C-alpha positions as CSV (number, residue, x, y, z in Angstrom):
1,G,-35.7,140.9,-64.7
2,L,-35.4,144.5,-63.8
3,W,-38.6,145.6,-65.6
4,Y,-40.6,143.0,-63.7
5,R,-39.2,144.3,-60.4
6,V,-40.0,147.9,-61.3
7,I,-43.6,147.1,-62.2
8,A,-43.9,144.9,-59.0
9,A,-42.7,147.8,-56.9
10,R,-45.1,150.2,-58.5
11,Y,-48.3,148.1,-58.6
12,G,-47.7,145.2,-56.3
13,E,-47.4,141.4,-56.7
14,A,-49.5,138.6,-55.3
15,A,-48.9,134.8,-55.8
16,G,-46.2,135.5,-58.4
17,K,-48.6,137.7,-60.5
18,L,-48.3,141.5,-61.1
19,M,-51.3,143.4,-59.8
20,A,-53.4,145.8,-61.9
21,G,-53.2,148.7,-59.5
22,D,-56.0,150.9,-58.4
23,R,-57.9,153.9,-59.8
24,R,-54.9,156.2,-59.0
25,G,-52.6,153.9,-61.0
26,S,-51.8,154.0,-64.7
27,R,-54.8,153.5,-66.9
28,W,-52.5,152.0,-69.5
29,W,-51.3,149.3,-67.0
30,R,-54.8,148.5,-65.9
31,E,-55.7,147.9,-69.6
32,V,-52.7,145.6,-70.0
33,S,-53.8,143.7,-66.9
34,R,-57.3,143.4,-68.3
35,I,-55.9,141.9,-71.6
36,R,-53.9,139.5,-69.5
37,D,-56.7,138.5,-67.1
38,G,-59.7,138.7,-69.4
39,E,-62.6,141.1,-69.4
40,N,-63.9,140.3,-65.9
41,G,-60.7,139.0,-64.4
42,T,-62.1,135.4,-64.0
43,D,-61.7,134.0,-67.5
44,R,-58.6,133.5,-69.6
45,G,-57.6,136.7,-71.3
46,W,-56.5,137.3,-74.9
47,F,-52.8,137.2,-73.9
48,E,-53.0,133.8,-72.2
49,E,-55.1,132.4,-75.1
50,N,-52.6,133.5,-77.8
51,I,-49.2,133.4,-76.2
52,E,-47.0,130.4,-75.5
53,R,-44.6,130.5,-72.6
54,R,-41.2,128.8,-72.6
55,V,-39.8,127.8,-69.3
56,G,-36.1,128.2,-70.3
57,N,-33.9,128.1,-67.2
58,G,-37.0,128.4,-65.0
59,A,-35.8,131.6,-63.2
60,A,-38.9,133.6,-64.3
61,T,-41.5,130.7,-64.1
62,F,-43.3,130.1,-60.9
63,F,-44.0,126.5,-60.0
64,W,-47.3,126.9,-58.1
65,T,-48.8,130.1,-59.6
66,D,-48.0,130.2,-63.3
67,P,-50.6,128.5,-65.6
68,W,-49.6,124.9,-66.7
69,L,-51.9,122.2,-67.8
70,G,-54.9,123.6,-69.6
71,G,-53.8,127.1,-68.6
72,V,-54.5,126.4,-64.9
73,P,-51.9,127.0,-62.2
74,L,-50.9,124.0,-60.0
75,R,-52.1,125.9,-56.9
76,V,-55.6,125.5,-58.4
77,L,-55.2,121.8,-59.4
78,F,-53.5,120.9,-56.2
79,S,-54.8,123.4,-53.7
80,R,-54.1,121.3,-50.5
81,P,-50.4,120.8,-51.2
82,F,-50.1,124.4,-52.3
83,E,-51.7,125.5,-48.9
84,L,-49.2,123.3,-47.1
85,S,-46.1,124.3,-49.0
86,N,-43.5,126.3,-47.1
87,D,-42.6,128.2,-50.3
88,Q,-45.6,129.1,-52.4
89,T,-43.6,131.5,-54.6
90,S,-40.9,129.0,-55.8
91,T,-39.6,129.3,-59.3
92,I,-38.9,126.2,-61.4
93,A,-35.2,127.0,-61.1
94,A,-35.4,127.1,-57.3
95,M,-37.3,123.8,-57.2
96,C,-34.6,122.2,-59.4
97,E,-31.8,123.6,-57.3
98,L,-33.4,122.3,-54.1
99,G,-34.1,118.9,-55.5
100,W,-37.2,117.4,-57.2
101,E,-36.7,113.8,-56.1
102,E,-38.8,112.3,-53.3
103,G,-37.6,113.8,-50.0
104,G,-35.8,116.6,-51.9
105,A,-35.5,120.0,-50.2
106,A,-37.9,121.5,-52.8
107,W,-40.7,119.6,-51.0
108,Q,-40.9,121.4,-47.6
109,W,-44.2,121.4,-45.9
110,R,-45.6,123.3,-42.9
111,R,-46.3,119.9,-41.3
112,P,-45.9,116.2,-42.3
113,L,-48.3,115.2,-45.1
114,R,-51.0,112.7,-44.5
115,A,-51.6,109.8,-46.8
116,W,-54.6,111.5,-48.5
117,E,-52.8,114.7,-49.2
């Protein structure tokens, strides 16, 4: 939505995730980001541990970068296909629109996949 775009323009966005900003940024926003990411940024934070996310129409849920199974993004569980994907920032809605089925346009790769990928 609009609020997401405003925050993304102010603090930046990487892999579908809003950035915390630097020292010159809002202390309040850095604290919100710390709650989201956990104390040291490597563990699951309070927010992720205690909030359930509903996909809804999928327009605000990222296929590769949002946490899924066990709170882990698909880009972590399936790092090789993620690296080869032409669109690493696809939302669920975009993937559905392009086609999930085998050979669907949602599955576009930088090169043909090999059997082990």
